[in-house]
N, C-alpha and C positions, 0 to 999 in steps of 0.2 A: 492485373497483378501477376507476380511471379508464381511459382509453383505452391506457395503457401496457401492458396485458395483451392488447392486441389483436394477432392474427396473429403470434404468437411460434412460432419453429421450425416454420413451416409450418402451424400450426393456428390456427383462427380463434376467438378469444374476444372478439369485438366486445361492447363495452358501449356502448349508445346514449347519445346526449347527454341524453336524458330521464332516464336512470337513473344518470348519472354522479354527480350530487349525492347521490343515495341510497347509492350504493356507498361513496363517501368518508365518509359519515356513519354507516355501519353496519359496524363492525369485524368483527362475525361474518361477514357476507356477503363482506367483503374477504378474510377469512382462507379462506373456502370457495373463492373465486376463485383465490387463490394455490395451494391444495391441488390444485385442478382443473388448474392448469398444471403442477404437479410431476408429476402422474400421467401427463402426456403426454411427458415429456422422457426421453431416454436417461439411464441411471444408470451411474456407475462407482464404483470403490471409493474411499472417502475416506481421508485420512491421519489428521487428527485428528477429523474427523466420519465418521459411518458411510458416508455416500454423498456423492457429488458429481453434480451434474445438468449436462448438456451444454445450454447455452443460448447461442444465437447465436455459436457457435464456441469458447466458453470453458466451463471446468469450474468450477462454483460450488457451494459447500455450500447447503443448503436456507436457511440463515440469511442467507448473503451474497446470495443471489438475492432473498429476500424484502426485504432492505435496499435492493437496487437498485430494486426496484419501488416501494418507499416513497419513496426519493429522487426517482424520476420524478414522483411524484404530490404530494409535499409540499415539496420543497426549492426555495427561490427564491433564485437566485444574485445576487450583486452583481458589477458589473465589477471591483471592487478585490479580490475574493476570491482567495486563493492556495491551491492544492491541492498537497499533497505525495502523489504518487501512484506506486507502484512495486510490483513483485511481492514477496510476503513474503520476509523474511530476506535482503533486499538492502541493508540499511543504514538502514532507516526510523528506528530509534531514535536513532541518531546525527544524522540529517538533521533530525529534529523539533527536537532541541535547537539546532541551528545556526539553523534557520529562525526559531524563537521568539526567540533571542538577538539576531539581526540586526534583526528587525522591531520588537522592543521595547527596542532599545539605549538610547534616551533615557528610558525609564521605570524602569529598574532599575540598581541599583549591583551591582557584581560580588560585593561582600561580603555581600549579602543577597539575592541572586538567587533567584527561584522554583525554579530547577532544583536548588538545594541541598537542597530539601525536598520536591520533587514529581517523581515519575517522568516521564520525557519523554513516555510514552504518555498521560499525563493532562493535559498542558499545553495541548492543543487537541483538538477533537472528532475522533473516528474515525468518519467519516460513514456507512460501510457499515452499522454497527449502531445509529446514533444514534437512528433513529426507531422502533426496536424497544424502546426502554428507557422508553417512556412519558414521556419528558421533553417539556415544552412547547416548541413551535416558537419561542416568544418568546425562549427561552434563546439560540438561535443567531442569531436576527435582531437581538438586542441586543448581540452581540459587537462590540468596537471594530474599526474599519476600519484596516488590511485584516484581514478575518477569515482565520484559518488553519484548514484542514482536512486530515485525512489519509485516505487511502483506498488499497486494493489493486486497485480496479476497473481493468480495461483501459480505455485511452482510447476505444476503439471502443464501449464499453457506456455511457459517460457520455451522458446525454440532450443533444440539441442545445441545450436551454435553458441548459446550463452551458457547453458547448464553444464556443457562439457568443455568449456573454455578454460576452467581453472579459477574463475572468479569466484567471490565469496558472497554469501547471502546472510543478512541479519533479519531475523523475523521476531515479532514479538506478539504474545498471546495475552488476551485479557478475558476475564470472566465474561462469557457469552451474554449473560443478562445485562451486564453493564455496556457491552458493545451494542446490544439491541437498543437500550435507552438512549445512548449517545447518537446512534444512527438515526433514530426517530426525531430527536431534537434537531439534528443537522438537516434532515429532510424538511422540517417545517420552515427553516430559513431558506432553503434552496429551491423548493418546489415552486414552479411557475403559478402565479395567481390565476392563469387561464385554465390550469388543470383543477379538477375536483380535489378538495382536501382529502387526505387520508388519516382516519383516526388511528389512535394507538391500537385499538383491537384489530383493525384490519391490518395494520402494519405488523402487528404480532403474529397474525395468521400467516402472512406472506413469509415472514422470517422463519417461522417453524416449518414452513414447507420447503425452505431453502431459497425462496424467491427474494433475494436481496442483492444489491450490487456486489459483484464478485463472489456471490454465494453459490452453494450452501456454505455457511461459515464453517461447519465441522469438516467438510471435505477440504476446504481451504487450509485449515489448521493441520489436518492429518497429512496432507501433501508435504508441507514443510517439516513436520515432525519426522515422518518416515525418511525423508531425504537427510535430515540431520543425524538420524541413526546410522545411515549408510555412509555418509561423508561428514563426520563431525568436524573435520579440519576446514570444510567449505562452507558449512551451514550451521549458524548459531541461533538457537531458540532461547529467547528471553521471556520471562513472565512478567507482566505489568505489575502484579501484586508484589513480586519479589523485588522489583525496581524501586517500588514505593517503600517497602519495608527496610531494605538494606542496600541503599544506592551506592555506598562506597564499595561494597563487595561486587555488585553487578557491573558498575562502571569499570573497575579493574578487570573484571572478567571480559568485558567487551574490548577493552584496549589490548589485552593479550591475544584475543582472537583476530584483531585487526593487524596483528604483527607489530604494534607499537606500545608494548607494555611501559608502564611508568617505572622510572628508575627510583632507587631508594632515595636519592637526593630530591627528586620531584616529589615523592610522597612525603618527605620530611618537611618540604616547604609548602605543603598543604595544597599542591597543584590539583590533586583529584578532587578535594572539597571545593576548590575555586570553580572547577568545571561543573560540579553538581550544582553549586549556587547559581552560576550564570544561567544553566539550562533548566533550572527548576520551573515547574508550571507557573508558580506565582511570580517568579522573577520575569519570565517571558510575558505573561499576561499583563504585567503592570508597566512594561515598556511602552513608551508613546507610539512607537511604529506599529505595535500590535493592537493599539486602541483605535487606530484610524479606521474609516469606513470604506477606504479604497481597496481595491484588489482586482486581479485578473478574473476572467470568467472561468466557470467550471460547468461542463455539460451545457454551454451556451448561455449561462446565466452568471451575473456578477456574484463573486463570493467576497464577503468582507473579512478583513483580518481578524476581527473579534470572533467571527464564527468559529474559529479554530480553538477558541479558549472558553469552554463553558464551565466545567467544574474539575475534571481530571481526578475525581475521588474514586476510591475503592468502595463498592457496595452502595453506590447512589441508586441502584435499581430498586432498593427497599422503598425508596420514596415514590415509586411509580408503578411497581408490579405487585398485584395481589399474590397470596400464597400459592394459588393454584397455577398462576402463569409461571411463577419461578420454578415450581415443581415440574412443570411440563418441559420447560427448557432443560432442567437438570436431567430429566429422564431421556431426552434426545441425546444429550451429550454422553450419558452413561451408555446408551444403545449403540451410538455411532463412533465413539472414540475410546471407550474405557476397556474394550476387550484386550486381553493379552498385555495389559499395563500401558497401552497407548494413551498418551495424554493424561496419565494418572493424576496429575496436579489439579485436574478439573473434575475428577470423578466424585460424585456425591457420596 
């Protein structure tokens, strides 16, 4: 690999400039370098993957970590790029649909919209795994501007080539208790039958220790929050609960951030409400395309389209967590996020 593999987690994997071109042109050698890095990293129990690796403060699956290294070496950002980046099971499916609909408002009619026959996860690239699929780089280089990408990577792990490029990030927070419950249900569907099952109690223990995909959750959240305070014109933080309570306000806010505010004429014609209706959780879940059992693989296992549509409710954690578990997560959030007003919306 190129210099992105240098000095990770206190280990020195320097690749000289003379060898850099050779590494990039030799997939077998690049794979050896990645495996060499894996062998040095602390491992934890995975949820839907067998193991997670601790890399620069975060827990990533081997595939997510390999994807990050490939992004560092191969992705060329454009200042107009827009990234949807948040922790898993925080509202990505919903926000993908909203982003796509706003950015492409002038291109598609609601009666024949791509979302009516395309799952939200397929409407723009999931960058974490893109370069592992042997797709030509020209495919994303030729996407119309602004290019849309999704990712679960923490802000702190994105290479400077992206964060300093002028591109924009949209991230969404959700009550960590609901995130945990949603991740656990998702894990039960994705976890290989060849691996031992993980009980809710064991998953809860892992989650509270920060050992979850792209976790710790609180560090993931604080990274985007701090960056949004420093560069509010580049990073927008949305709250899932606010989106559910006042979708009209939040969708208009999102459009303004994207540089495509709705005109008075569009608002008077009900365009904003049309987008909200099209992209609502219930509307998407009830589309035939999202009821099908087919889907591409995730972490090497098939993911079914319905797996991305469970409930989407606020407060579903009350049906799964006892009071002591809820209080424990609340205390973690209070200790890790609430000092100095940080993430005050989640402070107990």
